[in-house]
TORGUMI-247141 format. One line per 10 residues: number of its first residue (from 1); their letters; for each residue x, y, z of N, C-alpha, C. Coordinates in Angstrom, 1 decimal. Example, Ala and Ser with C-alpha at 12.3 -4.5 7.8 and 13.67 -1.06 7.14 Angstrom:
<sites>
1	AS	13.2,-5.7,7.8,12.3,-4.5,7.8,13.2,-3.3,7.8; 12.8,-2.2,7.1,13.7,-1.1,7.1,12.9,0.0,7.9
</sites>
This chain:
<sites>
1	XXXXXXXXXX	8.0,2.8,-17.4,7.8,1.4,-17.2,6.3,1.0,-17.2; 6.0,0.0,-17.9,4.6,-0.5,-17.9,4.1,-0.8,-16.5; 5.0,-1.4,-15.7,4.6,-1.8,-14.3,4.2,-0.5,-13.5; 5.0,0.5,-13.7,4.7,1.8,-12.9,3.4,2.4,-13.4; 3.0,2.3,-14.6,1.8,2.7,-15.1,0.6,2.0,-14.5; 0.8,0.7,-14.4,-0.3,-0.2,-13.7,-0.4,0.2,-12.3; 0.7,0.5,-11.6,0.7,0.9,-10.2,0.0,2.2,-10.1; 0.3,3.1,-11.0,-0.3,4.5,-10.9,-1.8,4.4,-11.1; -2.3,3.6,-12.0,-3.7,3.4,-12.2,-4.4,2.9,-11.0; -3.8,1.9,-10.4,-4.3,1.2,-9.2,-4.5,2.2,-8.0
11	XXXXXXXXXX	-3.4,3.0,-7.8,-3.4,4.0,-6.7,-4.3,5.2,-7.0; -4.4,5.6,-8.2,-5.3,6.7,-8.5,-6.8,6.3,-8.2; -7.1,5.0,-8.4,-8.4,4.5,-8.3,-8.9,4.3,-6.8; -8.0,4.2,-5.9,-8.3,3.8,-4.5,-7.6,4.7,-3.5; -8.3,5.6,-2.7,-7.7,6.5,-1.9,-7.0,5.9,-0.7; -7.4,4.7,-0.3,-6.8,4.1,0.9,-6.4,2.6,0.5; -5.2,2.2,0.8,-4.8,0.8,0.7,-4.6,0.3,2.1; -5.4,-0.6,2.5,-5.3,-1.2,3.9,-3.9,-2.0,4.0; -3.2,-1.7,5.1,-2.0,-2.4,5.3,-2.2,-3.4,6.4; -2.1,-4.7,6.1,-2.5,-5.7,7.0,-1.4,-6.6,7.4
21	XXXXXXXXXX	-1.3,-6.9,8.7,-0.4,-8.0,9.3,-1.3,-9.1,9.7; -1.5,-10.1,8.8,-2.4,-11.2,9.1,-1.7,-12.3,9.9; -2.3,-12.6,11.0,-1.7,-13.6,11.9,-2.2,-15.0,11.6; -3.4,-15.1,11.2,-4.0,-16.4,11.0,-4.5,-16.6,9.5; -4.0,-17.6,8.8,-4.4,-17.7,7.4,-6.0,-17.8,7.2; -6.7,-18.3,8.2,-8.1,-18.4,8.1,-8.8,-17.0,8.1; -8.1,-16.0,8.5,-8.7,-14.6,8.5,-8.6,-14.0,7.1; -7.7,-14.5,6.3,-7.3,-13.8,5.1,-8.5,-13.6,4.1; -9.2,-14.6,3.8,-10.3,-14.5,2.8,-11.5,-13.7,3.4; -12.0,-13.9,4.6,-13.1,-13.1,5.0,-12.7,-11.6,5.2
31	XXXXXXXXXX	-11.5,-11.4,5.6,-11.0,-10.0,5.7,-10.9,-9.3,4.4; -10.4,-10.0,3.4,-10.3,-9.4,2.1,-11.7,-9.1,1.5; -12.6,-10.1,1.7,-14.0,-9.9,1.2,-14.6,-8.7,1.9; -14.4,-8.5,3.2,-15.0,-7.4,3.9,-14.4,-6.1,3.4; -13.2,-6.0,3.1,-12.6,-4.8,2.5,-13.1,-4.5,1.1; -13.2,-5.5,0.3,-13.7,-5.4,-1.1,-15.1,-4.9,-1.0; -15.9,-5.5,-0.1,-17.3,-5.1,0.0,-17.5,-3.6,0.4; -16.4,-3.1,1.1,-16.5,-1.7,1.5,-15.9,-0.8,0.5; -15.4,-1.3,-0.6,-14.9,-0.5,-1.7,-13.4,-0.3,-1.7; -12.6,-1.2,-1.0,-11.2,-1.1,-1.0,-10.6,-2.4,-1.4
41	XXXXXXXXXX	-10.5,-2.7,-2.8,-10.0,-3.9,-3.3,-8.5,-4.1,-3.3; -7.8,-2.9,-3.2,-6.3,-3.0,-3.3,-5.8,-3.2,-1.8; -5.2,-4.3,-1.6,-4.8,-4.7,-0.2,-3.3,-5.0,-0.1; -2.7,-4.5,0.9,-1.3,-4.8,1.1,-1.1,-5.7,2.3; -0.6,-7.0,2.1,-0.4,-7.9,3.2,1.1,-7.8,3.5; 1.5,-7.4,4.7,2.9,-7.3,5.0,3.5,-8.6,5.4; 4.8,-8.7,5.0,5.5,-10.0,5.3,6.1,-9.9,6.7; 5.3,-9.5,7.7,5.7,-9.4,9.1,5.3,-10.6,9.9; 4.5,-11.5,9.3,4.0,-12.7,10.0,4.3,-13.9,9.2; 4.2,-15.0,10.0,4.5,-16.3,9.3,3.3,-16.7,8.4
51	XXXXXXXXXX	2.2,-16.1,8.6,1.0,-16.4,7.7,0.9,-15.6,6.5; 1.8,-14.7,6.3,1.6,-13.7,5.2,1.6,-14.3,3.8; 2.5,-15.1,3.5,2.5,-15.7,2.1,1.3,-16.6,1.8; 0.9,-17.4,2.8,-0.3,-18.2,2.7,-1.5,-17.3,2.5; -1.6,-16.1,3.3,-2.7,-15.2,3.2,-2.8,-14.6,1.7; -1.6,-14.3,1.2,-1.6,-13.7,-0.2,-2.1,-14.8,-1.2; -1.7,-16.0,-1.0,-2.2,-17.1,-1.9,-3.7,-17.2,-1.8; -4.2,-17.3,-0.6,-5.6,-17.5,-0.4,-6.4,-16.4,-1.0; -6.0,-15.1,-0.7,-6.8,-14.0,-1.3,-6.7,-14.0,-2.8; -5.5,-14.3,-3.4,-5.4,-14.4,-4.8,-6.4,-15.4,-5.4
61	XXXXXXXXXX	-6.5,-16.6,-4.7,-7.2,-17.7,-5.3,-8.7,-17.6,-5.0; -9.1,-16.9,-3.9,-10.5,-17.0,-3.5,-11.3,-15.7,-3.5; -10.6,-14.6,-3.7,-11.3,-13.3,-3.7,-11.0,-12.6,-5.0; -11.8,-12.9,-6.0,-11.5,-12.5,-7.4,-11.4,-11.0,-7.5; -12.2,-10.2,-6.8,-12.2,-8.7,-6.9,-11.1,-8.0,-6.2; -10.3,-8.8,-5.4,-9.2,-8.1,-4.7,-7.9,-8.1,-5.5; -7.1,-7.0,-5.3,-5.8,-6.9,-5.8,-4.9,-6.9,-4.6; -4.3,-8.1,-4.4,-3.5,-8.3,-3.1,-2.0,-8.1,-3.4; -1.4,-7.2,-2.7,0.1,-7.0,-2.8,0.8,-7.4,-1.5; 2.1,-7.4,-1.6,2.9,-7.8,-0.5,3.7,-6.6,0.0
71	XXXXXXXXXX	3.7,-6.4,1.3,4.5,-5.2,1.8,5.6,-5.7,2.7; 6.4,-4.7,3.2,7.6,-5.0,4.0,8.5,-6.0,3.3; 8.7,-5.9,2.0,9.6,-6.7,1.3,11.0,-6.0,1.4; 11.9,-6.8,1.9,13.2,-6.2,2.2,14.4,-6.7,1.4; 14.2,-7.8,0.6,15.3,-8.3,-0.2,14.8,-9.1,-1.4; 15.7,-9.6,-2.2,15.3,-10.3,-3.4,14.6,-11.6,-3.1; 15.0,-12.3,-2.1,14.4,-13.5,-1.7,12.9,-13.3,-1.3; 12.6,-12.3,-0.6,11.2,-12.0,-0.2,10.4,-11.5,-1.4; 11.1,-10.8,-2.3,10.4,-10.3,-3.5,10.0,-11.5,-4.4; 10.9,-12.5,-4.5,10.5,-13.7,-5.3,9.4,-14.5,-4.6
81	XXXXXXXXXX	9.5,-14.6,-3.3,8.5,-15.4,-2.6,7.1,-14.7,-2.7; 7.1,-13.4,-2.6,5.8,-12.7,-2.7,5.3,-12.8,-4.1; 6.1,-12.6,-5.1,5.7,-12.8,-6.5,5.1,-14.2,-6.8; 5.8,-15.2,-6.3,5.4,-16.6,-6.5,4.1,-16.9,-5.8; 3.9,-16.2,-4.7,2.6,-16.4,-4.0,1.4,-15.7,-4.7; 1.7,-14.9,-5.6,0.6,-14.3,-6.4,0.4,-12.8,-6.1; 1.4,-12.1,-5.5,1.2,-10.7,-5.2,1.1,-9.9,-6.5; 0.1,-9.0,-6.5,-0.1,-8.2,-7.7,0.7,-7.0,-7.7; 1.3,-6.6,-6.6,2.3,-5.5,-6.5,3.1,-5.8,-5.2; 4.3,-5.1,-5.2,5.2,-5.4,-4.1,5.7,-4.0,-3.6
91	XXXXXXXXXX	5.7,-3.9,-2.2,6.0,-2.7,-1.6,7.2,-2.9,-0.6; 8.1,-1.9,-0.6,9.2,-1.9,0.3,9.3,-0.7,1.1; 9.7,-0.7,2.4,9.8,0.5,3.2,10.9,1.4,2.7; 11.9,0.9,2.1,13.0,1.6,1.5,13.5,1.0,0.2; 14.7,1.3,-0.2,15.1,0.8,-1.5,16.6,0.4,-1.4; 16.9,-0.8,-2.0,18.3,-1.2,-2.2,18.5,-1.6,-3.6; 19.8,-1.6,-4.0,20.1,-2.0,-5.3,19.7,-3.4,-5.7; 19.7,-4.3,-4.7,19.2,-5.7,-4.9,17.7,-5.7,-5.3; 16.9,-4.9,-4.6,15.5,-4.8,-4.9,15.3,-4.2,-6.3; 16.0,-3.2,-6.6,15.9,-2.6,-7.9,16.3,-3.5,-9.0
101	XXXXXXXXXX	17.3,-4.3,-8.8,17.7,-5.3,-9.8,16.7,-6.4,-10.1; 16.1,-6.9,-9.0,15.1,-8.0,-9.2,13.8,-7.4,-9.7; 13.4,-6.2,-9.3,12.2,-5.6,-9.8,12.3,-5.3,-11.3; 13.5,-5.0,-11.8,13.7,-4.7,-13.2,13.5,-6.0,-14.0; 13.7,-7.1,-13.5,13.5,-8.4,-14.2,12.1,-9.0,-14.0; 11.2,-8.3,-13.3,9.9,-8.8,-13.0,8.8,-8.0,-13.6; 7.7,-8.6,-13.9,6.5,-7.9,-14.4,5.6,-7.4,-13.3; 6.0,-7.7,-12.0,5.2,-7.3,-10.9,5.5,-5.9,-10.5; 4.5,-5.0,-10.5,4.8,-3.6,-10.1,5.5,-3.5,-8.7; 6.4,-2.6,-8.6,7.2,-2.4,-7.4,7.0,-1.0,-6.9
111	XXXXXXXXXX	6.6,-0.8,-5.7,6.5,0.5,-5.0,7.7,0.6,-4.0; 8.7,1.3,-4.4,9.9,1.4,-3.5,9.7,2.6,-2.5; 10.2,2.4,-1.3,10.1,3.4,-0.3,11.2,4.5,-0.4; 10.8,5.7,-0.1,11.8,6.8,-0.1,11.3,7.9,0.9; 12.3,8.6,1.5,11.9,9.7,2.4,12.6,11.0,2.2; 13.8,10.9,1.7,14.6,12.2,1.5,14.6,12.6,0.1; 14.9,13.9,-0.2,14.9,14.4,-1.6,15.9,13.6,-2.4; 17.1,13.2,-1.8,18.1,12.5,-2.6,17.6,11.1,-3.0; 16.9,10.4,-2.0,16.3,9.1,-2.4,15.3,9.2,-3.5; 14.4,10.2,-3.4,13.4,10.4,-4.3,14.0,10.7,-5.7
121	XXXXXXXXXX	15.0,11.6,-5.8,15.6,11.9,-7.0,16.3,10.7,-7.7; 16.9,9.9,-6.9,17.6,8.7,-7.4,16.6,7.7,-7.9; 15.4,7.6,-7.3,14.4,6.6,-7.8,13.7,7.1,-9.0; 13.5,8.4,-9.1,13.0,9.0,-10.4,13.9,8.7,-11.5; 15.2,8.8,-11.3,16.2,8.5,-12.4,16.2,7.0,-12.8; 15.8,6.2,-11.8,15.7,4.7,-12.1,14.4,4.4,-12.8; 13.5,5.4,-12.9,12.2,5.1,-13.6,11.1,4.8,-12.6; 11.2,5.3,-11.4,10.2,5.1,-10.4,9.6,6.4,-9.9; 8.7,7.0,-10.6,8.1,8.3,-10.1,7.0,8.0,-9.1; 6.5,6.8,-8.9,5.5,6.4,-7.9,6.2,5.8,-6.8
131	XXXXXXXXXX	6.0,6.4,-5.6,6.9,6.0,-4.4,6.0,5.8,-3.2; 6.6,5.0,-2.3,6.0,5.0,-0.9,6.8,6.0,-0.1; 6.1,6.8,0.7,6.7,7.8,1.6,6.6,7.2,3.0; 7.7,6.8,3.6,7.7,6.1,4.8,8.9,6.5,5.7; 8.7,6.6,7.0,7.5,6.6,7.8,6.8,8.0,7.7; 5.6,8.1,7.2,5.0,9.3,6.9,5.0,10.3,8.0; 4.3,9.9,9.1,4.1,10.9,10.2,5.5,11.2,10.8; 6.3,10.3,11.1,7.6,10.5,11.7,8.5,11.4,10.8; 8.3,11.3,9.5,9.1,12.1,8.5,8.6,13.5,8.2; 7.6,13.9,8.9,7.1,15.3,8.7,5.7,15.4,8.2
141	XXXXXXXXXX	5.1,14.2,7.9,3.7,14.2,7.6,3.3,14.9,6.3; 2.1,15.4,6.2,1.6,16.0,5.0,2.4,17.3,4.7; 2.9,18.0,5.7,3.7,19.2,5.5,4.9,18.9,4.8; 5.6,17.8,5.1,6.8,17.4,4.4,6.5,17.1,2.9; 5.4,16.4,2.7,5.1,16.0,1.3,4.7,17.3,0.5; 4.0,18.2,1.1,3.7,19.5,0.5,4.9,20.2,0.1; 5.9,20.2,0.9,7.2,20.9,0.7,8.0,20.2,-0.5; 7.8,18.9,-0.6,8.5,18.2,-1.7,7.9,18.4,-3.1; 6.7,18.8,-3.1,6.0,19.0,-4.4,6.6,20.0,-5.3; 7.1,21.1,-4.7,7.7,22.2,-5.6,9.0,21.7,-6.3
151	XXXXXXXXXX	10.0,21.3,-5.6,11.3,20.9,-6.2,11.2,19.5,-6.9; 10.2,18.7,-6.6,10.2,17.3,-7.2,8.8,17.1,-7.7; 8.4,17.8,-8.8,7.0,17.7,-9.2,6.7,16.4,-9.9; 7.7,15.6,-10.3,7.4,14.4,-11.0,7.0,13.3,-10.1; 7.3,13.4,-8.8,7.1,12.3,-7.8,5.6,12.3,-7.4; 5.1,11.1,-7.3,3.8,10.8,-6.7,3.9,9.8,-5.6; 3.1,9.9,-4.5,3.4,9.2,-3.3,2.2,8.4,-2.8; 2.5,7.3,-2.1,1.6,6.6,-1.2,2.2,6.7,0.2; 1.9,7.7,1.0,2.4,7.8,2.3,1.9,6.7,3.2; 2.7,6.2,4.0,2.3,5.1,5.0,3.1,5.3,6.3
161	XXXXXXXXXX	2.5,5.0,7.4,3.2,5.0,8.6,2.7,6.0,9.6; 1.8,5.6,10.5,1.2,6.4,11.5,0.0,7.2,11.0; -0.5,7.0,9.8,-1.6,7.7,9.3,-2.9,7.1,9.9; -3.8,8.0,10.2,-5.1,7.6,10.9,-6.3,8.1,10.0; -7.4,7.7,10.4,-8.7,8.3,9.8,-8.7,9.8,9.9; -8.2,10.3,11.0,-8.3,11.8,11.2,-7.2,12.5,10.3; -6.1,11.9,10.1,-5.0,12.6,9.4,-5.0,12.3,7.9; -5.7,11.3,7.5,-5.7,10.9,6.1,-6.2,12.0,5.1; -7.3,12.7,5.4,-7.8,13.7,4.5,-6.7,14.8,4.1; -5.9,15.2,5.1,-4.9,16.2,4.8,-3.9,15.7,3.8
171	XXXXXXXXXX	-3.5,14.4,3.9,-2.6,13.8,2.9,-3.3,13.8,1.5; -4.5,13.3,1.5,-5.2,13.1,0.2,-5.5,14.4,-0.5; -5.5,15.5,0.2,-5.7,16.8,-0.4,-4.5,17.3,-1.2; -3.4,16.7,-1.0,-2.2,17.1,-1.7,-2.1,16.6,-3.1; -1.7,17.4,-4.1,-1.7,17.0,-5.5,-0.7,15.9,-5.7; 0.4,15.7,-4.9,1.4,14.7,-5.2,1.1,13.4,-4.4; -0.1,13.3,-3.8,-0.4,12.1,-3.1,-1.5,11.4,-3.8; -1.2,10.1,-4.2,-2.2,9.3,-4.9,-3.2,8.6,-4.0; -2.6,8.1,-2.9,-3.4,7.4,-1.9,-2.6,7.3,-0.6; -3.2,6.8,0.4,-2.5,6.5,1.6,-2.6,5.1,2.0
181	XXXXXXXXXX	-1.6,4.6,2.8,-1.7,3.3,3.3,-2.0,3.4,4.8; -2.8,2.5,5.3,-3.2,2.6,6.7,-3.7,1.3,7.3; -3.6,1.1,8.6,-4.1,-0.1,9.2,-5.4,0.2,10.0; -5.8,1.4,10.1,-7.0,1.7,10.9,-8.2,1.1,10.3; -8.2,0.8,9.0,-9.4,0.2,8.4,-9.7,-1.2,8.9; -8.7,-1.9,9.3,-8.8,-3.3,9.8,-8.0,-3.5,11.1; -8.5,-2.9,12.2,-7.8,-3.0,13.4,-7.6,-4.5,13.9; -6.5,-4.8,14.5,-6.2,-6.1,14.9,-7.3,-6.7,15.8; -7.9,-5.9,16.7,-8.9,-6.5,17.6,-10.2,-6.9,16.8; -10.5,-6.1,15.8,-11.7,-6.5,15.0,-11.4,-7.7,14.1
191	XXXXXXXXXX	-10.2,-7.8,13.6,-9.8,-9.0,12.9,-9.9,-10.3,13.8; -9.3,-10.2,14.9,-9.3,-11.3,15.9,-10.8,-11.7,16.2; -11.7,-10.7,16.3,-13.0,-11.0,16.7,-13.9,-11.4,15.5; -13.3,-11.4,14.3,-14.1,-11.7,13.1,-15.2,-10.7,12.9; -15.0,-9.4,13.2,-16.0,-8.4,13.0,-16.0,-7.9,11.6; -16.3,-8.7,10.7,-16.2,-8.4,9.2,-17.1,-7.3,8.8; -18.3,-7.2,9.3,-19.2,-6.2,8.9,-18.7,-4.8,9.4; -18.2,-4.7,10.6,-17.6,-3.5,11.0,-16.4,-3.0,10.2; -15.6,-4.0,9.8,-14.5,-3.7,8.9,-15.0,-3.2,7.5; -16.1,-3.8,7.0,-16.7,-3.3,5.8,-17.1,-1.8,6.0
201	XXXXXXXXXX	-17.7,-1.5,7.1,-18.1,-0.1,7.4,-17.0,0.8,7.4; -15.9,0.4,8.0,-14.7,1.3,8.1,-14.1,1.4,6.7; -14.1,0.4,5.9,-13.6,0.4,4.5,-14.5,1.4,3.7; -15.8,1.3,3.8,-16.7,2.2,3.1,-16.4,3.6,3.4; -16.2,3.9,4.7,-15.9,5.3,5.1,-14.6,5.7,4.5; -13.5,4.9,4.5,-12.2,5.2,3.9,-12.3,5.4,2.4; -13.1,4.6,1.8,-13.2,4.7,0.3,-13.9,6.0,-0.1; -14.6,6.7,0.8,-15.2,7.9,0.4,-14.4,9.1,0.8; -13.2,9.0,1.3,-12.4,10.1,1.8,-12.1,11.1,0.7; -11.6,10.6,-0.4,-11.1,11.6,-1.5,-12.3,12.2,-2.2
211	XXXXX	-13.4,11.5,-2.3,-14.6,12.0,-3.0,-15.4,13.0,-2.2; -15.0,13.1,-0.9,-15.8,14.0,-0.1,-17.1,13.4,0.5; -17.3,12.1,0.2,-18.5,11.5,0.7,-18.5,11.3,2.2; -17.3,11.4,2.8,-17.1,11.2,4.2,-16.4,12.5,4.7; -16.9,13.1,5.8,-16.2,14.3,6.3,-15.9,14.0,7.8
</sites>
């Protein structure tokens, strides 16, 4: 699928995708600008707050260098709403037939969630070799992903869920991990305080993880 190729290129280019739960629409643009300035332009805004869709629209319209996606998409209605808001990619914690059906009709790249070998195998058959591994830490962490690499070499992952600055390098060292998703780059207290420069510093540190610029 062309959509999966676009998603693959995006995730190969950026070691960390910030996972954001934006409570106030007014935070969306300065937060996105801070992350872009730190070298993390691919951003996932989760649909866990009432402000999420407005935040996606604002980032799409006002932060040209950002690639804003929608996360925690659970059904076709949310998929359509995120797409219409301008999401550049859509992420789900799991996978349903409803989501696969609507994703097949859309040009918007879809990152479906999977955890077990059976789920991963089924999604590869559907044409989705690029997957979200969730909940990463609870599901066995980087050791589980390392074990999956042998029997399932076609699968590539963005693990999310419980990953921290300390644990991210072990994931990124795996050949089947494209990037990681994490909220540590933009902690809620820093967002509430409008500490955009500090968020830029955290983003710059995260952006250097795969290259070895940060140890």
